[in-house]
Backbone as CSV, one residue per row, in Angstrom:
resi,resn,N_x,N_y,N_z,CA_x,CA_y,CA_z,C_x,C_y,C_z
1,MET,5.426,-33.183,133.952,6.954,-33.628,133.308,7.494,-33.720,132.110
2,SER,8.820,-33.521,132.150,9.357,-33.868,130.730,9.439,-35.213,130.246
3,ASN,10.006,-35.559,129.470,10.049,-37.199,129.539,11.204,-37.829,129.972
4,ILE,11.840,-37.807,130.445,13.017,-38.130,131.484,12.653,-39.825,131.453
5,ASP,13.565,-40.585,131.171,13.435,-41.949,131.422,13.992,-42.391,132.921
6,LEU,13.399,-42.963,133.501,13.268,-43.141,135.156,14.020,-44.612,135.282
7,SER,13.666,-45.362,133.975,13.775,-46.940,134.212,15.313,-47.386,134.527
8,VAL,15.555,-48.402,135.084,16.679,-48.844,135.180,16.622,-50.564,135.252
9,LYS,17.620,-51.145,135.336,18.114,-52.656,134.587,18.656,-53.194,135.792
10,ILE,18.367,-54.564,136.226,18.884,-54.949,137.364,19.238,-56.395,136.860
11,GLY,20.459,-56.833,135.999,20.291,-58.301,135.593,18.919,-58.043,134.632
12,SER,18.375,-59.110,134.334,17.080,-59.023,133.374,15.863,-58.200,133.878
13,LEU,16.113,-57.838,134.841,15.009,-56.832,135.964,15.081,-55.787,135.405
14,ILE,13.653,-55.161,134.737,13.682,-53.956,134.340,12.696,-53.086,135.431
15,LEU,13.015,-51.989,136.191,12.125,-51.124,136.894,11.731,-50.055,136.471
16,LYS,10.867,-49.543,136.490,10.425,-48.334,136.222,10.610,-47.041,136.733
17,ASN,11.359,-47.137,137.878,12.003,-46.288,138.070,13.207,-47.200,139.461
18,PRO,14.050,-46.160,139.651,15.385,-47.059,140.619,14.467,-46.954,142.042
19,LEU,13.654,-46.403,142.568,13.028,-46.493,143.853,12.534,-47.988,144.266
20,MET,13.480,-48.313,145.561,12.602,-49.439,146.178,12.364,-49.650,147.642
21,LEU,11.144,-49.926,148.077,10.768,-50.076,149.752,11.843,-50.985,150.134
22,ALA,12.522,-50.647,151.099,13.503,-51.892,151.592,12.737,-52.840,152.427
23,SER,13.114,-54.253,152.454,12.423,-55.030,153.378,12.444,-54.867,154.779
24,GLY,11.433,-55.193,155.332,10.925,-54.846,156.544,10.527,-53.793,156.752
25,THR,10.558,-52.967,156.363,10.182,-51.445,156.381,8.730,-51.347,156.219
26,VAL,8.097,-52.164,155.116,6.662,-51.888,154.806,6.139,-53.057,154.996
27,GLY,6.167,-53.712,156.141,5.988,-55.173,156.018,5.546,-55.732,154.960
28,TYR,4.356,-56.294,154.376,4.199,-56.904,153.180,3.675,-56.144,151.965
29,GLY,3.493,-54.605,152.201,2.754,-53.865,151.272,1.559,-53.218,151.852
30,ASN,0.893,-54.323,152.189,-0.822,-53.530,152.730,-0.593,-52.632,153.762
31,GLU,0.595,-53.027,154.716,0.567,-51.498,155.256,0.433,-50.252,154.961
32,ILE,1.530,-50.032,154.060,1.847,-49.031,153.792,0.832,-48.265,152.735
33,SER,0.010,-49.247,151.827,-0.749,-48.807,150.918,-1.839,-47.656,151.006
34,ASN,-1.771,-47.314,152.404,-2.825,-46.620,152.982,-2.649,-45.366,152.606
35,PHE,-1.167,-45.107,152.977,-0.279,-43.984,152.925,0.204,-43.082,151.688
36,THR,0.187,-44.285,150.669,1.477,-43.928,149.347,0.933,-44.336,148.528
37,ASP,1.023,-44.469,147.359,0.530,-44.907,145.776,1.472,-45.727,145.632
38,LEU,1.401,-46.925,145.683,2.357,-47.834,145.559,2.898,-48.372,144.080
39,SER,1.924,-48.040,143.160,2.243,-47.997,141.504,2.951,-47.264,141.389
40,LYS,3.158,-46.295,141.815,4.337,-45.067,141.532,5.798,-45.786,142.100
41,ILE,5.874,-46.920,142.759,6.929,-46.893,143.526,7.780,-48.184,142.262
42,GLY,9.126,-48.123,142.324,9.892,-49.097,141.214,9.899,-50.533,141.925
43,ALA,9.948,-50.427,142.750,9.726,-52.478,143.444,9.593,-51.927,144.766
44,ILE,8.901,-52.771,145.372,8.464,-53.421,146.750,9.607,-54.971,147.632
45,VAL,10.183,-54.528,147.747,10.934,-55.810,148.438,9.952,-56.331,150.020
46,THR,9.773,-57.356,149.936,8.928,-58.093,151.225,9.571,-58.142,152.431
47,LYS,9.391,-58.196,153.548,9.484,-58.185,154.786,10.361,-59.785,154.393
48,SER,11.431,-59.975,155.232,11.790,-61.368,154.819,11.135,-62.658,155.432
49,VAL,11.078,-64.129,154.305,10.012,-64.887,154.494,10.912,-66.057,155.065
50,SER,10.441,-66.773,155.755,11.056,-67.823,155.845,10.384,-69.251,155.774
51,LEU,11.150,-70.474,155.740,10.145,-71.381,155.441,9.043,-71.459,156.873
52,LYS,9.470,-71.443,158.134,8.057,-71.635,158.874,8.176,-70.195,159.317
53,PRO,6.669,-70.002,159.818,6.620,-69.120,160.620,7.604,-68.720,161.777
54,ARG,8.307,-67.185,161.942,8.615,-66.620,163.272,8.349,-65.694,163.866
55,LYS,8.494,-66.020,165.279,7.824,-65.040,166.503,9.057,-63.383,166.288
56,GLY,10.131,-64.142,166.144,11.086,-62.687,166.390,11.892,-62.552,167.496
57,ASN,12.309,-61.860,167.875,12.985,-61.471,169.321,11.558,-60.539,170.230
58,PRO,11.841,-61.115,171.799,11.193,-60.219,172.080,11.292,-58.643,172.368
59,PRO,10.406,-57.762,172.966,10.262,-56.217,173.084,11.446,-56.154,174.228
60,GLN,11.918,-55.061,174.324,11.957,-53.769,173.332,12.895,-54.371,172.352
61,ARG,12.352,-54.387,171.355,13.155,-54.455,169.932,13.755,-53.021,168.786
62,ILE,12.895,-51.776,168.994,13.554,-50.800,168.465,13.746,-50.079,169.183
63,VAL,14.653,-48.761,169.069,15.285,-48.073,169.677,15.565,-46.825,169.218
64,GLU,15.280,-45.824,169.551,15.868,-44.715,168.966,17.094,-44.331,169.137
65,THR,18.024,-44.042,168.273,19.310,-43.435,168.576,20.011,-41.896,167.686
66,PRO,20.834,-41.351,168.137,20.898,-39.700,167.304,21.129,-40.344,165.957
67,SER,20.254,-39.724,165.097,20.636,-39.779,163.321,20.348,-41.356,163.070
68,GLY,19.391,-41.970,163.698,18.817,-43.445,163.456,18.173,-44.423,164.182
69,MET,18.184,-45.447,164.072,17.406,-46.453,165.015,18.237,-47.496,165.105
70,LEU,18.261,-48.515,166.072,18.517,-49.871,166.706,17.036,-50.693,166.694
71,ASN,17.000,-51.442,165.640,16.316,-52.705,165.717,16.864,-54.185,165.553
72,ALA,15.879,-55.150,166.401,16.506,-56.313,166.462,14.862,-57.033,166.613
73,ILE,14.315,-57.192,165.520,13.225,-57.797,165.356,13.137,-58.896,165.290
74,GLY,14.361,-59.539,164.662,14.556,-60.833,164.742,14.025,-61.704,163.146
75,LEU,13.808,-61.039,162.359,13.456,-61.581,161.344,11.575,-62.476,161.636
76,ALA,10.795,-61.855,162.405,9.732,-62.281,162.447,8.899,-61.871,161.475
77,ASN,7.668,-63.251,160.798,7.268,-63.342,159.516,6.261,-64.438,159.587
78,VAL,5.605,-64.391,159.016,4.333,-65.365,158.592,4.335,-66.530,158.082
79,GLY,6.118,-66.881,157.625,6.257,-67.868,157.279,5.746,-68.232,155.405
80,LEU,6.518,-69.018,154.811,6.197,-69.256,153.309,4.739,-69.342,152.633
81,GLU,4.340,-70.684,153.620,2.664,-71.130,153.541,2.066,-70.260,153.472
82,GLU,1.563,-69.107,154.759,0.814,-68.105,154.703,1.317,-66.912,153.950
83,PHE,2.577,-66.612,153.520,2.817,-65.604,152.754,2.013,-65.734,151.289
84,ILE,2.446,-66.935,150.990,1.881,-67.346,149.666,-0.267,-67.328,149.791
85,LYS,-0.313,-67.826,150.838,-1.751,-67.951,150.921,-2.420,-66.454,150.913
86,THR,-1.855,-65.712,151.822,-2.598,-64.727,152.141,-1.972,-63.229,151.842
87,LYS,-0.528,-63.167,151.784,-0.272,-61.893,151.224,0.009,-61.595,149.735
88,ILE,0.386,-62.463,148.913,0.545,-62.719,147.546,-0.883,-61.623,146.823
89,PRO,-1.731,-62.582,147.148,-2.734,-61.759,146.622,-3.083,-60.362,146.328
90,PHE,-2.413,-59.678,147.748,-3.068,-58.374,147.501,-1.919,-57.573,146.730
91,LEU,-0.422,-58.308,147.045,0.896,-57.796,146.136,0.410,-57.792,144.596
92,LYS,-0.542,-58.804,144.256,-0.560,-59.117,142.771,-1.407,-57.843,142.417
93,GLU,-1.954,-57.502,143.014,-2.933,-56.327,142.233,-2.261,-54.844,142.518
94,VAL,-1.218,-54.769,142.949,-0.520,-53.721,142.843,0.733,-53.546,141.813
95,ASP,0.468,-52.097,141.198,1.136,-52.191,139.743,2.665,-51.574,140.180
96,SER,3.519,-52.617,141.060,4.576,-52.314,141.246,6.065,-53.914,141.327
97,THR,7.089,-53.695,140.694,7.712,-55.027,140.857,8.191,-55.654,142.102
98,LEU,7.815,-56.894,142.533,7.956,-57.721,143.714,8.593,-58.316,144.166
99,ILE,9.765,-58.110,144.783,10.974,-58.775,144.874,10.573,-59.158,146.527
100,CYS,11.271,-60.989,146.964,10.896,-61.368,147.718,12.182,-61.766,148.194
101,ASN,12.310,-60.834,149.713,13.281,-61.013,150.399,13.363,-62.368,151.209
102,ILE,14.218,-63.216,151.257,14.331,-64.523,151.620,15.430,-64.562,153.157
103,ALA,14.928,-65.217,154.219,15.878,-65.297,155.220,15.701,-66.841,155.467
104,ALA,17.044,-67.592,155.844,17.267,-68.841,156.373,18.060,-68.624,157.268
105,SER,17.909,-70.063,158.257,19.092,-70.539,159.108,19.859,-71.882,158.622
106,SER,19.913,-71.929,157.406,20.592,-72.834,156.390,20.836,-73.134,154.870
107,ILE,21.845,-73.351,154.157,21.172,-73.456,152.919,20.201,-74.040,152.289
108,GLU,20.121,-75.088,152.665,19.119,-76.272,152.037,17.598,-75.337,152.058
109,GLU,17.995,-74.394,153.514,16.324,-73.556,153.728,16.018,-72.884,152.489
110,TYR,17.246,-71.764,152.300,17.434,-70.393,151.654,16.700,-71.377,149.904
111,VAL,17.123,-72.396,149.865,17.145,-73.153,148.588,15.744,-73.208,148.510
112,GLU,15.294,-74.244,149.448,13.448,-74.710,149.486,12.945,-73.403,149.558
113,CYS,12.730,-72.301,149.862,11.935,-71.165,149.814,12.144,-70.578,148.449
114,THR,13.513,-70.466,147.822,13.216,-69.927,146.384,12.517,-70.701,145.560
115,LYS,12.846,-71.983,146.034,12.438,-72.857,144.553,10.893,-72.889,144.652
116,THR,10.240,-72.696,146.172,9.098,-72.746,146.133,8.426,-71.182,145.465
117,LEU,8.927,-70.111,146.085,8.614,-69.121,145.312,8.563,-68.933,144.011
118,ASP,9.610,-69.538,143.318,9.699,-69.492,141.850,8.614,-69.808,140.898
119,GLY,7.927,-70.091,141.797,6.852,-70.487,140.877,5.362,-69.522,140.775
120,GLU,5.577,-68.716,141.462,5.029,-67.923,141.563,5.143,-66.508,140.978
121,GLU,4.185,-66.237,139.982,4.296,-65.621,138.620,4.525,-63.660,139.383
122,THR,4.121,-63.402,140.159,4.072,-62.143,141.083,5.529,-62.033,141.552
123,VAL,6.324,-62.983,141.763,7.482,-62.409,142.645,8.803,-62.370,141.548
124,LYS,8.821,-61.211,141.060,9.916,-61.300,139.818,11.451,-61.209,140.490
125,ALA,11.520,-61.332,141.251,13.673,-61.482,141.482,13.634,-61.801,143.448
126,PHE,14.376,-62.294,143.417,14.723,-62.767,145.032,16.167,-61.841,145.543
127,GLU,15.624,-61.385,146.767,16.912,-60.506,147.592,17.227,-61.219,148.728
128,ILE,18.390,-62.119,148.426,18.403,-62.883,149.625,19.310,-62.400,150.854
129,ASN,18.706,-62.546,152.257,19.114,-61.942,153.191,20.482,-62.725,154.121
130,VAL,21.328,-62.323,153.765,22.774,-63.344,154.245,22.960,-62.951,155.962
131,SER,22.163,-61.924,155.845,22.629,-61.569,157.428,21.836,-62.478,158.469
132,CYS,21.567,-63.896,158.422,21.129,-64.590,159.226,22.201,-65.613,159.859
133,PRO,22.100,-66.270,161.046,22.835,-66.881,161.828,22.736,-68.675,161.121
134,ASN,23.861,-69.143,160.918,23.443,-70.749,160.708,23.752,-71.370,161.736
135,VAL,22.524,-72.391,162.059,21.963,-73.114,162.999,22.957,-74.098,162.943
136,LYS,22.996,-74.307,161.830,23.900,-75.789,161.911,25.652,-75.520,162.317
137,GLU,26.028,-74.446,162.541,27.609,-73.869,162.474,27.770,-72.998,163.457
138,GLY,26.510,-73.373,164.576,27.068,-72.795,165.739,26.429,-71.371,166.018
139,GLY,25.331,-70.711,164.887,24.902,-69.402,164.825,26.142,-68.442,164.093
140,LEU,27.053,-68.467,163.261,28.099,-67.943,162.749,26.691,-67.461,161.643
141,ILE,27.213,-65.709,161.355,26.285,-65.608,160.430,26.954,-65.560,158.842
142,PHE,25.720,-66.153,158.016,26.495,-66.386,156.733,26.823,-65.561,156.426
143,GLY,26.559,-64.076,156.393,26.884,-63.030,155.637,28.361,-62.482,155.871
144,ASN,29.101,-63.076,156.963,30.238,-62.744,157.251,31.414,-63.660,157.258
145,ASP,30.610,-64.883,156.311,31.732,-66.270,155.789,31.583,-65.821,154.425
146,ILE,32.825,-65.588,153.706,32.373,-65.434,152.001,32.213,-66.817,151.583
147,ILE,32.834,-67.783,152.124,31.877,-69.059,151.433,30.948,-69.509,151.614
148,SER,30.421,-69.250,152.656,28.953,-69.435,152.447,28.234,-68.488,151.578
149,VAL,28.662,-67.626,151.300,27.821,-66.487,150.681,27.668,-67.174,149.135
150,GLY,29.073,-67.647,148.697,29.342,-67.880,147.643,28.438,-69.312,147.279
151,LYS,28.633,-70.032,148.030,27.532,-71.095,148.172,26.367,-71.154,148.732
152,ILE,25.538,-70.118,148.974,24.302,-69.864,148.827,24.051,-69.264,147.761
153,THR,24.428,-68.513,146.750,24.808,-67.749,145.536,24.242,-69.073,144.293
154,GLU,25.205,-69.773,144.377,25.657,-70.778,143.553,24.491,-71.641,143.792
155,LYS,23.634,-72.082,145.174,22.600,-73.281,145.297,21.302,-72.361,144.728
156,VAL,20.994,-71.173,145.255,20.039,-70.500,144.790,20.030,-70.371,143.370
157,ARG,21.105,-69.776,142.926,20.930,-69.916,141.047,20.496,-71.220,140.446
158,ALA,20.835,-71.929,141.087,20.603,-73.383,140.492,19.006,-73.554,140.464
159,VAL,18.344,-73.156,141.560,17.007,-73.563,141.229,15.913,-71.993,140.566
160,THR,16.654,-71.130,140.255,15.575,-70.305,139.542,16.306,-69.071,138.497
161,ASN,15.519,-68.847,137.308,15.784,-68.181,136.520,15.727,-66.763,136.474
162,LYS,14.670,-66.478,137.781,14.693,-65.003,138.283,15.939,-64.213,138.595
163,PRO,16.007,-62.954,138.420,17.246,-62.127,139.380,17.236,-62.673,140.421
164,VAL,18.742,-62.894,141.149,18.865,-63.422,142.501,20.016,-62.236,142.515
165,ILE,19.605,-61.468,144.009,20.000,-60.260,144.489,20.522,-60.705,145.880
166,ILE,22.095,-60.571,146.625,22.436,-60.698,147.253,22.645,-59.623,148.426
167,LYS,22.246,-59.391,149.638,22.356,-58.304,150.594,23.196,-58.506,151.516
168,LEU,24.249,-57.617,151.303,25.646,-57.950,151.782,25.688,-57.308,153.325
169,SER,26.805,-58.019,153.727,26.333,-57.292,155.230,27.586,-56.486,155.090
170,PRO,27.824,-55.078,155.945,28.624,-54.118,155.832,29.502,-54.557,157.019
171,ASN,29.741,-55.688,157.576,29.907,-56.355,158.954,31.449,-56.622,158.371
172,VAL,32.189,-56.415,157.717,33.222,-57.624,156.931,33.891,-56.433,156.876
173,SER,35.511,-57.116,156.592,36.821,-56.106,156.288,36.849,-55.471,154.768
174,ALA,36.260,-56.812,153.839,36.050,-55.952,152.238,35.023,-56.616,151.936
175,ILE,34.066,-55.618,151.710,32.485,-55.804,150.855,32.814,-56.123,149.552
176,SER,33.912,-55.769,148.885,33.947,-56.009,147.132,34.304,-57.227,147.047
177,ASP,35.081,-58.165,148.321,35.445,-59.578,148.509,34.118,-60.564,147.922
178,PHE,33.427,-59.606,148.630,32.019,-60.536,148.552,30.982,-60.272,147.682
179,ALA,31.368,-59.181,146.892,30.110,-58.726,146.052,30.522,-59.635,144.373
180,LYS,32.511,-59.681,144.828,33.103,-60.454,143.923,32.526,-62.062,143.798
181,VAL,32.112,-62.964,145.003,32.067,-63.993,144.691,30.851,-64.097,144.463
182,VAL,29.831,-63.416,144.845,28.196,-62.888,143.949,28.639,-63.359,142.747
183,LYS,29.311,-62.659,141.997,28.982,-62.122,140.890,29.751,-63.696,140.275
184,ASP,30.903,-64.278,140.417,31.112,-64.963,140.254,30.447,-66.683,140.279
185,GLU,29.687,-67.006,141.144,28.404,-67.914,141.672,27.394,-67.305,140.468
186,GLY,27.009,-66.182,139.868,26.208,-66.003,138.815,24.918,-65.667,139.761
187,GLY,25.215,-64.832,141.112,24.110,-63.465,141.215,24.086,-62.423,140.271
188,ASP,22.975,-61.670,140.261,22.818,-60.700,139.073,23.052,-59.500,140.044
189,ALA,22.697,-59.603,141.174,23.534,-58.088,142.013,23.252,-58.072,143.426
190,VAL,23.845,-56.868,143.786,24.094,-56.803,145.118,23.232,-55.856,145.939
191,SER,22.833,-55.853,147.259,22.413,-55.081,147.934,23.230,-54.784,149.092
192,ALA,23.236,-53.205,148.812,24.451,-52.715,150.345,24.023,-51.345,150.523
193,ILE,23.812,-51.415,151.675,24.387,-52.243,152.534,22.958,-52.557,153.904
194,ASN,23.195,-53.870,154.340,22.835,-54.311,155.279,23.175,-53.213,156.807
195,THR,22.276,-53.705,157.706,22.364,-52.677,159.066,23.670,-53.140,159.472
196,LEU,24.191,-51.886,160.086,25.701,-52.188,160.963,25.133,-52.497,162.402
197,ILE,25.913,-53.151,163.429,25.786,-53.588,164.450,26.044,-52.893,165.181
198,GLY,24.771,-52.388,166.749,25.208,-51.170,167.401,23.845,-51.676,168.581
199,THR,24.423,-50.910,169.848,23.796,-51.432,170.686,23.662,-49.833,171.614
200,SER,22.787,-49.395,172.754,22.682,-48.452,173.400,22.145,-48.658,174.677
201,PHE,22.503,-47.865,175.497,22.204,-48.600,177.018,21.590,-47.382,178.315
202,ASP,21.086,-47.683,179.195,20.452,-47.157,180.054,21.312,-47.003,181.302
203,ILE,21.588,-45.467,181.228,22.618,-45.064,182.112,22.410,-45.523,183.504
204,TYR,20.821,-45.171,183.924,20.572,-44.988,185.362,20.302,-47.017,185.556
205,LYS,20.039,-47.885,184.824,19.701,-48.778,185.489,20.769,-50.023,184.937
206,ARG,21.657,-49.368,183.775,23.043,-50.024,183.378,22.396,-51.283,182.642
207,THR,21.411,-51.309,181.762,21.443,-52.446,180.996,20.908,-52.065,179.402
208,PRO,21.084,-52.808,178.594,20.658,-52.750,177.350,19.073,-52.318,176.996
209,LYS,19.196,-51.138,176.308,18.143,-50.763,175.673,17.111,-52.034,174.863
210,ILE,17.879,-52.329,174.300,17.063,-53.779,173.315,17.027,-55.005,173.920
211,LYS,16.373,-55.716,174.342,16.427,-56.833,174.648,17.740,-58.085,174.499
212,ASN,17.842,-57.851,172.803,18.672,-58.457,172.316,19.824,-58.180,172.468
213,ILE,20.292,-57.320,173.583,21.572,-56.413,173.434,22.403,-55.791,172.467
214,THR,21.644,-56.357,170.988,22.700,-55.436,170.032,21.591,-55.365,169.163
215,GLY,21.431,-54.306,167.951,20.538,-55.060,167.050,21.402,-53.876,166.128
216,GLY,20.114,-53.764,164.457,21.079,-53.476,163.707,21.037,-51.709,163.153
217,LEU,21.726,-50.822,163.717,21.655,-49.582,163.376,21.232,-49.489,161.711
218,SER,20.551,-48.416,161.570,19.884,-48.035,160.182,19.335,-46.612,160.309
219,GLY,19.393,-45.797,159.038,18.996,-44.174,159.401,20.220,-43.268,158.651
220,PRO,20.438,-42.319,158.922,21.272,-41.271,158.434,22.249,-41.654,158.968
221,ALA,22.371,-42.188,160.275,23.865,-42.238,160.611,24.760,-43.313,160.109
222,ILE,23.890,-43.843,159.230,24.844,-44.931,158.452,25.090,-44.191,157.422
223,LYS,24.577,-43.359,156.711,25.030,-42.952,155.733,26.442,-42.773,154.404
224,PRO,27.142,-42.324,155.405,28.546,-42.030,155.185,29.354,-43.545,154.745
225,VAL,28.675,-44.478,155.832,29.327,-45.973,155.707,28.691,-46.714,154.733
226,ALA,27.703,-46.478,154.179,27.069,-47.324,152.824,27.362,-46.780,151.740
227,LEU,28.054,-45.704,152.176,28.334,-44.536,150.419,29.559,-45.255,150.279
228,ALA,30.134,-45.406,151.015,31.930,-45.845,150.707,31.902,-47.503,150.387
229,LYS,31.039,-48.051,151.272,30.938,-49.645,150.456,30.226,-49.670,149.165
230,VAL,29.236,-48.892,148.784,28.648,-48.934,147.556,30.120,-48.343,146.190
231,LEU,30.293,-47.547,146.978,31.773,-47.292,145.793,33.014,-47.796,145.831
232,GLU,33.234,-48.666,146.662,34.305,-49.841,146.942,33.955,-50.732,146.322
233,ILE,32.451,-51.392,145.843,32.119,-52.287,145.574,32.288,-52.135,143.738
234,SER,31.553,-51.114,143.528,31.384,-50.294,141.941,33.119,-49.793,141.619
235,ARG,33.965,-49.703,142.400,35.304,-49.622,141.810,35.948,-51.087,141.549
236,LYS,35.827,-51.878,142.240,36.433,-53.341,142.247,35.534,-54.291,141.324
237,VAL,34.202,-54.523,141.223,33.667,-55.488,140.905,32.606,-55.147,139.929
238,ASP,32.394,-55.645,138.744,31.261,-55.097,137.490,30.147,-56.116,137.883
239,ILE,29.572,-55.543,138.733,28.074,-55.794,139.186,26.949,-55.164,139.420
240,PRO,25.605,-54.831,139.415,24.849,-54.208,139.148,24.435,-53.810,140.960
241,ILE,24.515,-52.699,141.480,24.577,-52.351,143.187,23.132,-51.539,143.498
242,ILE,22.616,-51.975,144.999,21.458,-51.419,144.716,22.153,-50.840,146.166
243,GLY,21.702,-49.226,146.328,22.537,-48.951,147.339,21.141,-48.628,148.404
244,ILE,21.530,-48.696,149.836,20.636,-49.099,150.797,21.635,-48.324,151.737
245,GLY,21.304,-47.443,152.818,21.951,-47.033,154.216,21.444,-45.276,154.422
246,GLY,20.123,-45.275,154.971,19.982,-43.754,155.445,19.621,-42.706,154.237
247,ILE,18.724,-43.247,153.294,18.575,-41.925,152.421,16.942,-41.747,152.625
248,MET,17.309,-40.021,153.048,15.907,-40.057,153.302,15.351,-38.708,152.422
249,ASN,15.800,-38.588,151.501,15.408,-37.381,150.363,16.447,-37.793,148.952
250,TRP,15.801,-36.970,148.077,16.141,-37.093,146.679,17.920,-37.111,146.694
251,LYS,18.479,-36.200,147.460,19.486,-35.701,147.056,20.521,-36.978,147.795
252,ASP,20.126,-37.311,148.572,20.756,-39.139,149.478,20.722,-39.638,148.620
253,ALA,19.731,-39.527,147.317,19.608,-41.005,146.432,20.334,-40.778,145.257
254,VAL,20.428,-39.440,144.830,21.399,-38.907,143.822,22.828,-39.538,144.251
255,GLU,23.415,-39.139,145.314,24.645,-39.628,145.922,24.858,-41.152,145.849
256,PHE,24.186,-41.627,146.248,23.879,-43.382,146.126,24.464,-43.729,144.701
257,MET,23.487,-43.038,143.617,23.368,-43.161,142.330,25.027,-43.092,141.630
258,ILE,25.260,-41.813,141.835,26.654,-41.300,141.631,28.032,-41.902,141.888
259,VAL,27.835,-42.631,143.308,29.042,-43.661,143.539,28.543,-45.107,143.280
260,GLY,27.992,-45.504,142.697,27.797,-46.642,141.889,26.302,-47.644,141.681
261,ALA,25.567,-46.989,142.341,24.342,-47.792,142.693,23.036,-47.709,141.308
262,THR,22.603,-48.745,141.055,21.894,-48.757,139.926,20.437,-48.309,140.324
263,ALA,20.313,-49.097,141.622,18.713,-48.765,142.104,19.036,-47.864,143.464
264,PHE,18.033,-47.877,144.282,18.515,-47.948,145.755,17.045,-47.989,146.525
265,GLN,17.320,-48.354,147.789,16.513,-48.861,148.519,16.128,-47.522,149.691
266,ILE,14.685,-47.460,150.157,14.494,-46.627,151.382,13.966,-47.347,152.401
267,GLY,14.341,-47.380,153.252,13.683,-47.616,154.930,13.369,-46.926,155.999
268,THR,14.357,-46.542,157.160,13.772,-46.080,157.660,12.998,-44.802,157.696
269,VAL,13.310,-43.766,156.585,12.260,-42.683,156.403,10.914,-43.208,155.744
270,ASN,10.684,-44.592,155.935,9.493,-45.039,155.484,8.418,-44.679,157.458
271,PHE,9.208,-44.997,157.774,8.771,-44.719,159.437,8.008,-43.682,159.874
272,ILE,8.811,-42.439,159.697,8.794,-40.843,159.530,7.816,-40.663,158.560
273,ASN,7.979,-40.768,157.407,7.078,-40.315,156.090,6.751,-41.278,155.171
274,PRO,5.683,-42.299,155.439,5.250,-42.851,154.564,5.454,-42.467,152.995
275,ASN,5.136,-41.111,152.496,4.982,-41.029,151.473,6.416,-40.458,150.939
276,ALA,7.634,-40.779,151.466,8.768,-40.060,150.867,9.415,-40.977,149.573
277,GLY,8.791,-42.060,149.279,9.355,-42.667,147.979,8.981,-41.840,147.063
278,ILE,7.497,-41.225,146.577,6.811,-40.418,145.862,7.441,-39.599,145.916
279,GLU,7.984,-38.336,146.944,8.312,-37.392,146.976,10.276,-37.477,146.373
280,ILE,10.837,-38.785,146.287,11.805,-38.609,146.422,12.007,-38.918,144.690
281,ILE,11.094,-39.655,144.005,10.871,-39.793,142.386,10.603,-38.419,141.991
282,ASP,9.472,-37.539,142.691,9.189,-36.238,142.091,10.855,-35.497,141.952
283,GLY,11.629,-35.385,143.123,13.052,-34.889,143.301,13.620,-35.087,142.627
284,LEU,13.690,-36.601,142.271,15.215,-36.974,140.875,14.499,-36.589,139.661
285,LYS,13.217,-36.505,139.235,12.898,-35.957,137.904,13.527,-34.220,137.663
286,SER,13.160,-33.820,138.639,13.418,-32.398,138.968,15.260,-32.343,138.893
287,TYR,15.869,-32.817,139.348,17.064,-32.930,139.463,17.883,-33.505,137.885
288,CYS,17.131,-34.360,137.329,17.177,-34.610,135.765,17.238,-33.514,134.858
289,GLU,15.895,-32.820,135.153,15.857,-31.697,134.303,16.958,-30.311,134.261
290,GLN,17.251,-30.279,135.394,18.257,-29.169,136.027,19.421,-29.734,135.382
291,MET,19.605,-30.839,135.634,20.865,-31.018,134.841,21.384,-31.733,133.330
292,ASN,19.702,-31.537,132.851,20.005,-32.023,131.426,20.418,-33.530,131.410
293,ILE,19.893,-34.255,132.157,20.115,-35.882,132.117,18.678,-36.377,131.483
294,SER,19.292,-36.957,130.419,17.343,-38.016,129.921,17.481,-39.004,130.449
295,LYS,18.564,-39.686,130.771,18.016,-41.163,131.373,18.939,-41.054,132.455
296,ILE,18.199,-41.459,133.743,18.405,-41.397,134.911,19.658,-42.593,135.230
297,SER,19.550,-43.194,134.496,20.891,-44.577,134.275,22.142,-44.009,134.446
298,GLU,22.245,-42.884,133.221,23.785,-42.061,133.291,23.948,-41.661,134.619
299,LEU,23.270,-41.532,135.657,23.901,-41.163,136.714,24.817,-42.099,137.312
300,THR,24.408,-44.094,137.199,25.232,-44.548,138.222,27.120,-44.797,137.522
301,ALA,27.312,-44.644,138.799,28.823,-44.602,139.063,29.499,-43.798,138.142
302,SER,28.737,-42.399,137.832,29.315,-41.139,137.299,30.223,-40.512,138.307
303,TYR,30.890,-41.319,138.868,31.794,-40.179,140.033,32.919,-39.943,139.229
304,GLN,33.866,-38.817,139.440,34.594,-38.435,139.048,36.301,-38.304,140.542
305,LEU,36.608,-39.503,140.539,37.662,-39.369,141.428,39.182,-38.563,141.030
């Protein structure tokens, strides 16, 4: 391959290429490492970590839908202490950039998790999952409330100098308003989008196929929605965007970069083809050669409207 510069910059974070593995789709990295070469991946975003271990929701918690899947895992994870003790040592050995996804049910919990992990040299940045219910406020989702998103950004920013990425919910009327508040409160980037809310019913039993009733819809079904949200943010707010939503191949990835993404994450495709990341990186190189692009970052927000 010729010398195409695949590196991208998100705040102070430099990734060797724009491909990131999305939170919750590759566990803590060790699960997928038998099927693909993690050292070739730009960044790995860990499964959400919360202060205390979480069992998550009861099964059934994953259901296939046309062109996608619904999941209601409920942020099941080993908890902060166990994560530091047993998961970080493996991730330390992987030659990729580690970004820690944090989930919480109160603002204090987001802050405490970030503060504790800030001391871990292996963790290079934080992706804050605001699609969690705020236990104190009666279960309202943080990510649907602009004031909460601003507060979380501000408080997390105060306890770390590492890049802070806020993962935005698409289940809002104007996602660019949320991106703006993240920027105003010192966030370095936004991930867009998190899953859409969906459900699926058994027509014979007339019951939901997912025990939780609703779940998060991901996969190719949500790609046009995700692209529109990334474009909306790109046109209105000057902040790096990590594009997420139904990327299955290099063409999808290119499309996300053109509409404004600096980097992108793959999620659902990892379940179908754990080596998809490497294939996408190879596809991007060929595309750049074909289009005479020497730096992949030139693609970001290169749209002609």
